[in-house]
C-alpha positions as CSV (number, residue, x, y, z in Angstrom):
1,M,-10.2,6.6,18.7
2,S,-10.2,8.6,15.5
3,F,-7.0,10.3,14.2
4,L,-8.5,13.6,15.2
5,E,-8.6,12.6,18.9
6,H,-4.9,11.7,18.7
7,F,-4.2,15.3,17.9
8,S,-5.1,16.2,21.5
9,V,-1.4,15.7,22.4
10,V,-0.5,18.6,20.1
11,E,-0.4,21.9,21.9
12,D,-1.7,25.1,20.4
13,P,1.5,27.1,19.7
14,R,-0.2,30.5,20.0
15,K,-0.6,32.7,23.0
16,N,-4.1,32.9,24.3
17,I,-4.4,36.6,23.6
18,N,-6.6,37.5,20.6
19,V,-6.9,33.9,19.4
20,K,-9.7,34.0,16.9
21,H,-9.7,30.5,15.3
22,D,-9.8,27.2,17.1
23,F,-6.5,25.3,16.9
24,M,-8.2,21.9,16.2
25,D,-10.4,23.5,13.6
26,V,-7.2,24.6,11.7
27,L,-5.6,21.2,12.0
28,F,-8.8,19.4,10.8
29,L,-9.1,21.9,7.9
30,T,-5.5,21.3,6.9
31,V,-5.7,17.5,6.9
32,S,-9.0,17.5,5.0
33,A,-7.6,19.8,2.4
34,V,-4.4,17.8,1.9
35,M,-6.5,14.6,1.6
36,S,-8.4,16.4,-1.2
37,G,-5.3,17.2,-3.1
38,C,-4.5,20.7,-1.9
39,E,-0.8,21.6,-2.0
40,G,-0.3,25.0,-0.4
41,W,-1.7,27.4,2.2
42,S,-3.9,29.3,-0.3
43,D,-5.3,26.0,-1.6
44,I,-6.2,25.1,2.0
45,E,-8.0,28.4,2.5
46,L,-9.9,28.0,-0.8
47,F,-11.0,24.5,0.1
48,G,-12.2,25.7,3.5
49,H,-14.5,28.4,2.0
50,H,-16.0,25.9,-0.5
51,K,-16.4,23.1,2.1
52,L,-17.3,25.0,5.2
53,E,-20.7,23.3,5.5
54,W,-19.1,19.9,5.4
55,L,-16.3,20.9,7.8
56,R,-19.0,22.1,10.3
57,K,-20.4,18.5,10.5
58,Y,-17.3,17.6,12.5
59,R,-16.0,20.9,14.0
60,K,-17.7,24.2,14.9
61,F,-15.6,26.7,12.9
62,T,-17.3,29.4,14.9
63,S,-15.1,32.1,13.3
64,G,-15.2,30.6,9.8
65,I,-12.2,29.9,7.7
66,P,-8.8,31.6,8.5
67,V,-6.8,33.3,5.8
68,D,-3.9,31.5,4.3
69,D,-1.3,33.4,6.2
70,T,-3.0,32.5,9.5
71,I,-3.2,28.8,8.5
72,A,0.5,28.9,7.6
73,R,1.6,30.6,10.8
74,I,-0.3,28.1,13.0
75,V,0.9,25.0,11.2
76,R,4.5,26.2,11.0
77,A,4.6,26.9,14.7
78,I,3.5,23.4,15.8
79,K,6.3,21.5,17.5
80,P,7.2,18.7,15.1
81,S,7.9,16.4,18.1
82,Q,4.3,16.7,19.2
83,L,2.9,16.2,15.7
84,N,5.1,13.1,15.3
85,K,4.0,11.8,18.7
86,A,0.3,12.1,17.6
87,F,1.2,10.3,14.3
88,L,3.0,7.5,16.1
89,N,0.2,7.0,18.6
90,W,-2.4,6.8,15.9
91,V,-0.3,4.4,13.7
92,N,0.5,2.1,16.6
93,E,-3.2,1.9,17.5
94,I,-4.3,0.8,14.0
95,R,-1.2,-1.2,13.0
96,E,-1.6,-5.0,12.9
97,S,1.1,-7.5,12.1
98,T,1.4,-11.2,11.6
99,G,4.5,-13.2,11.8
100,Q,7.8,-11.2,11.7
101,P,7.0,-7.7,10.5
102,Q,9.4,-5.9,8.2
103,I,10.2,-2.2,8.6
104,A,12.0,-0.6,5.7
105,I,13.9,2.6,6.5
106,D,14.9,5.1,3.9
107,G,15.8,8.8,3.6
108,K,14.2,11.4,1.4
109,T,15.1,15.0,0.6
110,L,12.4,17.5,-0.3
111,R,13.8,19.2,-3.3
112,H,12.2,22.7,-2.9
113,S,12.1,22.9,0.9
114,Y,15.3,24.9,1.2
115,Q,15.5,28.6,2.1
116,T,16.3,30.8,-1.0
117,G,19.9,30.4,-2.0
118,D,20.7,27.7,0.6
119,K,20.1,24.3,-1.0
120,P,21.8,22.4,1.9
121,S,19.0,23.6,4.2
122,A,16.5,21.4,2.3
123,L,14.5,19.1,4.6
124,H,15.9,15.6,4.7
125,S,13.5,13.2,6.4
126,I,13.7,9.6,7.3
127,T,10.7,7.4,6.8
128,A,9.9,4.0,8.4
129,W,7.6,1.9,6.2
130,S,5.7,-1.3,7.4
131,T,5.8,-3.7,4.4
132,D,3.2,-6.0,5.9
133,A,0.7,-3.3,7.0
134,G,1.4,-1.0,3.9
135,L,1.7,2.0,6.2
136,V,4.2,4.8,7.0
137,L,5.1,4.2,10.6
138,A,7.0,7.3,11.3
139,Q,8.8,10.3,9.8
140,L,11.7,12.1,11.5
141,K,13.7,15.1,10.3
142,S,17.4,14.5,9.8
143,S,20.0,17.2,9.8
144,G,21.1,16.6,6.3
145,K,21.7,13.4,4.2
146,K,25.3,13.1,5.6
147,N,23.9,12.9,9.1
148,E,21.2,10.4,8.3
149,Q,22.6,7.8,10.7
150,A,21.8,9.9,13.8
151,G,18.2,10.3,12.5
152,V,17.9,6.5,12.0
153,L,19.1,5.9,15.6
154,E,16.5,8.3,16.9
155,L,13.8,6.6,14.7
156,L,14.7,3.2,16.1
157,D,14.1,4.4,19.6
158,C,10.7,5.8,18.7
159,L,9.5,2.6,17.1
160,D,8.6,-0.7,18.7
161,I,10.9,-3.0,16.7
162,K,10.8,-6.0,18.9
163,G,10.6,-9.1,16.7
164,A,10.8,-7.0,13.5
165,L,13.2,-7.2,10.6
166,I,14.8,-3.8,9.8
167,T,15.9,-3.3,6.2
168,A,17.9,-0.2,5.0
169,D,20.3,0.9,2.4
170,A,24.1,1.2,2.8
171,M,23.9,4.6,4.5
172,S,22.5,2.8,7.6
173,T,25.1,0.0,7.6
174,Q,26.8,1.2,10.7
175,K,27.9,-0.6,13.9
176,K,25.9,1.8,16.1
177,I,22.7,1.2,14.1
178,V,23.2,-2.6,14.2
179,N,23.8,-2.4,18.0
180,K,20.6,-0.3,18.4
181,I,18.5,-2.8,16.4
182,K,19.7,-5.8,18.4
183,E,19.5,-3.8,21.7
184,N,15.8,-3.2,20.8
185,K,15.4,-6.9,20.0
186,G,15.0,-6.6,16.3
187,D,16.8,-8.3,13.3
188,Y,18.5,-6.5,10.4
189,L,19.2,-6.9,6.7
190,L,21.4,-4.1,5.5
191,S,23.1,-3.5,2.2
192,L,26.8,-3.0,1.7
193,K,28.6,-0.4,-0.5
194,G,31.7,1.8,-0.4
195,N,31.0,3.1,3.1
196,Q,32.0,-0.3,4.4
197,A,34.5,-1.1,1.6
198,K,36.6,-3.6,3.5
199,L,33.7,-5.6,4.7
200,N,32.1,-5.5,1.3
201,S,35.3,-6.8,-0.3
202,E,35.6,-9.6,2.3
203,V,32.0,-10.7,1.7
204,E,32.6,-10.7,-2.0
205,A,35.7,-12.8,-1.6
206,W,33.9,-15.2,0.8
207,F,31.2,-15.9,-1.8
208,H,33.9,-16.4,-4.5
209,K,35.7,-18.9,-2.4
210,M,32.6,-20.9,-1.4
211,E,31.1,-20.9,-4.9
212,R,34.5,-22.3,-6.2
213,D,35.3,-24.7,-3.4
214,S,32.0,-25.7,-1.8
215,P,29.1,-24.7,-4.1
216,E,26.7,-27.1,-2.4
217,R,26.9,-25.0,0.8
218,V,25.6,-21.9,-0.9
219,E,21.9,-21.3,-0.5
220,R,20.4,-20.3,-3.8
221,L,17.1,-18.9,-5.3
222,E,16.2,-17.5,-8.7
223,E,13.2,-15.3,-9.5
224,V,12.1,-14.2,-13.0
225,D,9.7,-11.3,-13.8
226,S,8.7,-10.2,-17.2
227,G,6.5,-7.4,-18.6
228,H,6.6,-4.1,-20.4
229,G,9.2,-5.4,-22.9
230,R,11.7,-6.5,-20.3
231,I,12.8,-9.5,-18.3
232,E,14.2,-9.2,-14.9
233,I,16.1,-12.1,-13.3
234,R,17.0,-11.9,-9.6
235,R,19.4,-14.5,-8.2
236,Y,19.9,-14.7,-4.4
237,Y,22.8,-16.4,-2.6
238,Q,23.2,-16.8,1.2
239,L,26.1,-18.0,3.3
240,P,26.6,-18.3,7.1
241,V,29.2,-16.0,8.6
242,T,32.4,-17.6,9.9
243,D,35.7,-16.2,11.3
244,W,37.0,-16.2,7.7
245,I,35.4,-12.7,7.5
246,S,37.7,-10.6,9.7
247,G,35.9,-8.3,12.0
248,A,32.6,-10.1,11.7
249,D,32.4,-10.2,15.5
250,Q,32.3,-6.4,15.7
251,W,28.9,-6.5,14.1
252,T,26.4,-7.4,16.8
253,G,24.3,-10.5,15.9
254,L,25.8,-10.9,12.4
255,S,24.8,-14.4,11.2
256,S,24.7,-14.5,7.4
257,V,25.8,-12.6,4.3
258,I,23.8,-12.3,1.1
259,K,24.6,-11.7,-2.6
260,V,21.9,-10.5,-5.0
261,E,22.4,-10.4,-8.8
262,R,19.9,-8.5,-10.7
263,E,19.9,-9.0,-14.5
264,R,17.7,-6.9,-16.7
265,Q,17.1,-7.8,-20.4
266,L,15.4,-5.3,-22.8
267,K,13.7,-7.2,-25.6
268,S,13.4,-4.3,-27.9
269,E,17.0,-3.3,-27.7
270,G,18.4,-6.8,-27.3
271,T,20.6,-5.6,-24.4
272,S,21.1,-6.8,-20.9
273,S,22.7,-5.4,-17.7
274,T,23.7,-7.0,-14.4
275,E,24.3,-5.5,-11.0
276,T,25.5,-7.3,-7.9
277,Q,24.7,-6.2,-4.3
278,Y,25.9,-7.6,-1.0
279,Y,24.1,-7.6,2.3
280,I,24.7,-8.4,6.0
281,S,22.0,-9.9,8.2
282,S,21.3,-11.2,11.7
283,L,18.9,-13.7,10.0
284,G,20.0,-17.4,9.8
285,L,20.0,-19.3,6.6
286,D,16.5,-18.8,5.0
287,I,16.9,-17.8,1.4
288,Q,13.1,-17.4,0.8
289,R,12.9,-14.9,3.7
290,V,15.9,-13.0,2.5
291,A,14.7,-12.8,-1.1
292,S,11.3,-11.5,0.1
293,A,12.8,-9.0,2.4
294,T,15.2,-7.5,-0.1
295,R,12.4,-7.3,-2.7
296,K,9.9,-5.7,-0.3
297,H,12.4,-3.1,0.9
298,W,11.8,-1.1,-2.2
299,E,8.2,-0.6,-1.3
300,V,9.3,2.4,0.8
301,E,10.4,4.0,-2.5
302,N,7.5,2.8,-4.7
303,K,4.5,3.0,-2.3
304,A,5.6,5.8,0.0
305,H,8.1,8.2,-1.5
306,W,6.9,7.9,-5.1
307,V,3.3,8.4,-4.1
308,L,4.2,11.4,-1.9
309,D,6.0,13.0,-4.8
310,V,3.7,12.2,-7.7
311,V,0.3,12.2,-6.0
312,F,0.8,14.6,-3.1
313,K,3.4,16.7,-5.0
314,E,5.7,16.7,-2.0
315,D,8.9,17.2,-3.9
316,D,7.4,20.3,-5.6
317,S,6.1,21.9,-2.3
318,R,7.3,25.4,-1.6
319,I,6.4,25.2,2.1
320,R,9.8,25.9,3.7
321,K,9.6,28.4,6.5
322,D,10.2,27.5,10.2
323,D,8.9,23.9,10.8
324,G,6.3,24.1,8.0
325,A,8.0,21.6,5.7
326,E,8.4,19.0,8.4
327,N,4.9,19.4,9.8
328,A,3.3,19.4,6.3
329,G,5.2,16.1,5.6
330,V,3.7,14.5,8.7
331,I,0.2,15.6,7.6
332,R,0.7,14.2,4.1
333,R,1.7,10.8,5.7
334,F,-1.4,10.9,7.9
335,C,-3.4,11.3,4.6
336,L,-1.5,8.6,2.8
337,N,-2.1,6.1,5.6
338,M,-5.8,7.0,5.8
339,A,-6.2,6.6,2.1
340,R,-4.4,3.2,2.1
341,L,-6.5,1.9,5.0
342,H,-9.7,2.5,3.0
343,P,-10.8,-0.8,1.4
344,N,-11.6,0.9,-2.0
345,K,-9.2,-0.6,-4.6
346,A,-8.8,2.7,-6.5
347,S,-5.4,4.2,-6.9
348,M,-4.1,6.8,-4.5
349,R,-4.6,9.5,-7.2
350,Q,-8.2,8.4,-7.7
351,K,-8.9,8.4,-3.9
352,L,-7.7,12.0,-3.6
353,K,-9.8,13.0,-6.6
354,M,-12.8,11.3,-4.9
355,A,-12.1,13.2,-1.7
356,A,-12.0,16.5,-3.7
357,L,-15.2,15.8,-5.5
358,S,-17.4,14.0,-3.0
359,D,-18.1,14.9,0.7
360,D,-19.1,11.3,1.4
361,S,-15.9,9.9,0.0
362,R,-13.8,12.4,2.0
363,S,-15.7,11.4,5.2
364,E,-15.1,7.8,4.5
365,L,-11.3,8.3,3.8
366,I,-10.8,10.4,7.0
367,F,-13.2,8.7,9.4
368,G,-13.7,5.3,7.8
369,V,-11.1,3.6,10.1
370,S,-11.0,4.5,13.7
């Protein structure tokens, strides 16, 4: 089933009176234009006029291409829950995993999506990223960064996380979220910071005690990366949780704690800096697995959020009215996934350029994987 067929769950938000343009035509036009690097409603209209012959290979477009205001009005009016459902159904059909999949969860604020003079109204979305499949699994709107936890809980109920390892930053290190992960039969690896200051201090003290008194019981691993004039050294340490850490029993499934030291050396400046981060996890002692998971978590930033901002220009988008920003975000993630699924080894930027210049390339990116 192609992604277009999954859009059948999305209802046309317009009344049936005087409907000139077919709803699915407008959705297909929008996705195709975004895949080709278009950023706003007028870009989408312009793309449609220039690529109408190609568009009609897949849809009728009986009434031609709608004006930009019509495109905007239709896409803004779609219920985000329905568009997200179509996205989830499509991703779940194409997603393949081996072993224990890892799902990285992270929040992102669209810088220019706020209504004029009201910066707190900017869209804050939560993205779930599959590190093994290299795909965005879901995007949900959060009612602001401070309320990200509620969005994460909703996201965990939308996803099938049975047998998966959930990684997230300190914002999601909450008992309710841990309970939800274990309730849905997943595992977790969550970072600690000031929002759990007492637990963070106790984990730090536990490592200090064990490294001093029983260093042989501390699992250890060191990785070294070099390039671009710098050396990065990552040191991983893992310990089992005992009743020495007070309140550990309040965290469902808590099995181990992790310390990660990241040292960066700049050859040109002759300087170095070190940061230390602590984590809690339901995983047992497996330092290789822990090291891999903490490293791969940053893919959600580098392979999803960074690409959306730099290639799809998401952070610069001026789409803000009604549900336009959220719906446009889901459509960008459709396009990002389709481009990643294509076997061509070109960069994401090159793939969008190819889609803009070549009808055949655009067809391959959109329909190459069904």
